[in-house]
N, C-alpha and C positions, 0 to 999 in steps of 0.2 A: 560128530557134530549134530547130526539129525536126532541121535538118541538123546543127547543132552537137551536139545530143543523140545523134543517130545516129552521128556521127563519133566522139564521146567513147566511146560504147558499143563501137563497133568496135575503138577503140584498146585499151580495157580488156580486151575479149574476146581480142584477139590476144595481149596481154601474158599473160593468164591461160593461154591455150592453150599459148603458148610455154613458160611456167614449168611447166605440167603435163607437156608433152612432155619438157622437160629432166629433170624428176624421173623420169619413166618410163625414159628412156634411161639415166640415172645409176643407177637401181635395177637395170636390166637388166645393165649392166656390172658392178656390185658383185655381182649374183647369180652371174654367171660366175666372178668372182674368189673368192667364198666357196665356190662349188661345188668349185673346184679346191683351195682350202685345206682344205676338209672332207675331200676325198678323200685328200690328203696326210696329214692327221691320223689318218685311219683306217688308214693304212699306217705310222704312226709309233708308237713305244712310249712312252706317257706316263710310265711308271714310271722309265725310264732318264733322262728329262728331269728328273724330280724329284729322284731319289736318286743318279744317276751309275752308271756301268758297273761300277765297283769293287764297289759294294754288291751289285749283281745277280749278279756272278760268284761272290761269296761264298756266295749262297743257291741258286744254280743251277749247281753244279759239273759237272753232266753235260750241260748245255745250252751250245751255242755261242752267240755274241752274236746271230746271226741267228735261231736257235731261240727265244731269249729274247724277241726282238722279235715274232715271230709269236704266241707264247703270250700275251704281255701285251697285244698289240694286239687279239687276239681276246677277251680278258678284258674290256677297258675301253672297247671301242668299240661294244658291243652296246646294245640297248634293251630296256626292259620293254614289255608290252602289256597291255591291259585284260583282266580276268578277273572273272567274276561272283562275288559274295560276298567274295572276298579283295581285290578292287580292282585288283590287277595281278599279273603273273607275269613270269618270264624268257621273252622271246620265243623261238620256235623258231630254232635256229641250227645251221649246219653249217660246221665249220672243221677244221683239222688237229689241234688239241689240245683244242678245246672244242665240244661238240655238245649241243643241248638238244632233247629230244623234243617234239613238238606237244602231248602230254599234260601237259607242264609240269614234267617231271623232267629232270635232267641225266643224260646217258648215262655209263656207267661201265665198269669192267673186267668183261669177260664179262657184258655187260648182258642181263638177263632180258627176256622178251617182254612186250608190251602188246597186248591185255589180259593179266592175270596167268595163269600156268600154275599150277593148284591142286596139281600134283604136287610143286611146290617149296615150301619155307618162304620166304615172301615178307616181307621187312623193309623198312619205310618209315622213312626218316630225315628228320626235319624240322628246320629251323634257318634261320639267315641266310646271308650271304655266305660266312662261314667254312665252314659246312657244305657249301654249294654248291661252294666250292673256288676262290674268286677267286685267280688267280695260280698255279694248278697245272693240270696236264692232267686229262683225264677219268679216267684210270687212277690218278691220285695223290690223289684226293679222300678224305675220311673214309669215305663209303659204300663206295668201291671197296676201300680197305684193310680195312674191316670185313668185306666179303664174302670177301676172301682169308683172313682170320683165322677166320671162321666155317666156311669150307670145310675147314679142318683138322679140324673136329669133325664136320661132316656135309656131304657133297658136294652135296646138293640144297637149296642156299640161294641166294636172289637178293635183293640190296639195291638199293633205289630211292632215288635222291637227290632229295628234295623240299626241299632247302635253296634259299633265294631271297634275293636281295639285299634288304636293308632289313627283312626279316621279323623279327618277335619273337612272343612267345607268343600275342598276340591273333590275328594272322593265321594262325599255325600251327594254332590251334584251328579257325578258320574253314576252312582248307584240308582238315584231317583230316575235319571234318563234311561238307564238300562232296564229298569222295571217297566217303564212306560212303553219302551220298544217291545218288550215281551208281551204287552197287552194287559198289564196289571194296572188297574186304575183305582187308587184309594179315593176317599171322600175328603180327606184332610191330611196334609203333611206338616209335621212339626220338626223343626231343625234346632238341635241343642248344641250350641258351640261356645267356644271361649278358650279353654285350656289348650287344646291341641293345635289351635291356630298358631301358637307361638312355639311349638315343639320342634319343627324342622321345616326347611324350605321345600323339601321333596318328600313324597310318601315313603313309608317304611319299605325296606328291601330294595330300594332303587340301586344301591351300589352293587348288589349281587347281580341284578339284571343287567346293569351297564357292563359289568365285567364279562358276562356271557356273550353279549352282543359284540363287544370289542374283539373277541376271538384272538386275543393276544397269545403268542406262543407260551404254552405251559399253563394257560388258565384252567382248562379242564383237569389237567394233572394236579394243579394246586388245590382244586376243590376236592379231588379224589384223595389226595394226601392228607388234607385237613380232616378227612373223615376217618382216617386210620386211627386205631387206638394208640399206636406208638406216637403219633403226632399229638394226640391229646395228652399223653404222659409228658411229652417234651414241653408243652405249653404250661402244664401244671408245675413242673420243675422250675421252669424259667420264672413263674410267678413266685414260687416259694423261696427260691434261692436269690433271685435278683430283684424281686418286687415288681416285675413287669406283668401287668394284668393281661389275661388272654382276651378280655373284652375291649372293644374300641373305646377310646376316651370319650367322656361325655362332651357334647358340643358346648362351646362357650358362647353365650349370647350376650348382646349388648342392649342396654336400656337406652342407647342413643336415640334421639328423635328420628333420624332417618331410618334406622333398623325397625323401629316400631311402625313407622309409616308404611314401609313395604308390606308388613304383615297385615295391617289394617286395609290397605288398598286391595290386596288379594281377597280378603274376606268380603269387602263391599262389592267387588266385581263379581265374585262367585255368587253372592247373594242376588245381585241383579239378574244374573243368568238363571238362577233357579226360579226367581219370581217370574221371569219371562215365560219359561216353560210351563210353570204351574198356571199362570194366567191364560196362556193359550189353550191348555188342557181343561180350563175352568175348574181347577182344584184349588181350594182355599189353602193358604200357607201361613204358618206362624214361625217366627224366628226368635228363639230364646237365647239370651246371653247368660251363661250359666255361672253359679258361684264357684270359687275356688278357695282353697284352705289358706292362702296367703294374701287374701284381699278382704279387708273389712271383717276379719274374723280373729278373735283372740280366745282360744279355748281355755277353760279353767285348768285343765290337765293337758299340756301339749305332749301327748304320747308319741306322736309320729313326726311332726314338723317342729324342729327346734326354732327358738326365737331368731337365731342367726340365719337359718335357712329361710324363715318367713321374711326376714328383712331384705334378703338378697334374691328373693324370688323374681325370676325374669317376667313371667306372666303378670305378676302383680303390678309392675310399673307400666305394662301395657294396658291394664285394666283402667288405670287412672286416666289415661288418654282416651280410651275407648268410651269412658263415661261421658266425656265432653262431646265425642263424635256421635254418640247414640241419639241424643236430642236433635243433632243437626241433620243427620242423614237417614236415620231409621223412620220408616213409615209407621205412624202411631197406631194404625189400625191392625197391623200384624207383627208388631215388635214388642217384646217383653223383656225388660231389664230385671234380671233376678240376681245379679252379682251382689247386691247389698242386702239380700234377704236374711243373712245371718248376723248382721251388724248388732252389737250389743247383746248377743245371745251366746253365752259361753258354753253351753252344753255340747257334748261330743257329737259331732255331725259327720265324722269321717271314720272309715274302717282302716285306712292307711293314710298316706301323705295326700292322696287326691281323690279317692273314691268314697262315695256317700254311704251313710248308714240307711237302713230301710226307712227309719223315721224321717230322715232328710229328703229321700226320694218322695215320700208321701207329701211333705211340705211343698216341694217344688210342683208336684202334680196338682195339688189343690190350688196353688197360685195360677197354674195355666188354665184350669177349669174356670176360675173366677174371671180371668181375662177373656177367655172365649165366650163366656156367658154375657159379659158386659158389651163386648164388641159385636156380638151376634154373628161371629164367624161361622158357626154351625147352625143351620136352619133345621131344627128338629121337627119332625112331623108330629 
């Protein structure tokens, strides 16, 4: 009886060991395959795969195809990293067209020093990925063009690009306060908002953070298992065979008045808090409501946003309401409505569905400088 039990145990043990060995070997082979695939993806331009070369040539007339690929690969294959108070930031990066300073700002045209030089007028520009300049080079972003325009008025000015992907007024406020706590004091702060206010009720990556804090049984194992190459293969097969996407479903938003009201109330409250902090620190502030591709804009060639998508655009219905609120609630001395800047102007102003061309960044920057000059917000020596 004992011999049979031992023999049976040995048989099962051998089978289990063999199975585990096969799993380890298969996972190792898949790891090599996915490592190669990921490296290839990092060298590929995801935007040309999505929209085609004709569309990109229309919005990058001065770039060769190879230069487009380098720029857009650098733009879309980077990662965010953890940052205290704000949750995350654009990770430091060095590329041909895109460079991010370890302090958390994107490098720009004639970039100023860090720490700040008090001999210069230092302008901090906060916003989301449009302000950061996804899809354009360091020298073509809004803060870079803003510095060019401001230098026509005063040579000693430096703009710092604190735009970050996914950010909206909540995180911009946290970042502004974090910088002040660290002893960094700009001479002017500019907040460019609009699009991301409607994106989501919570900042990006909140679900992952909540899962870790919940410490439910199997949470860490689930994160570990999802990182295995075998799990990645399973998700891929499920998508190909069953049509179940490995990505979470896009959130569905409502243009109902109460939904829009929640978004707008949050913006106005965050803005009041930012203004209170800025006023206490005696730092002038400017709040810009940015243009978007689905509000008062009809391109001659809609390469990126279809007419149907533009019609069903969630931020677009919010913008119509915000236009009414802007005159009612916004302080005229530090509020600039630029959402209508592209009306009746069909030229291409976007490099994808939401991000601006270099030329459009320049238009927005010029409008900001005109406003600053008229309002006397910056007192140049």
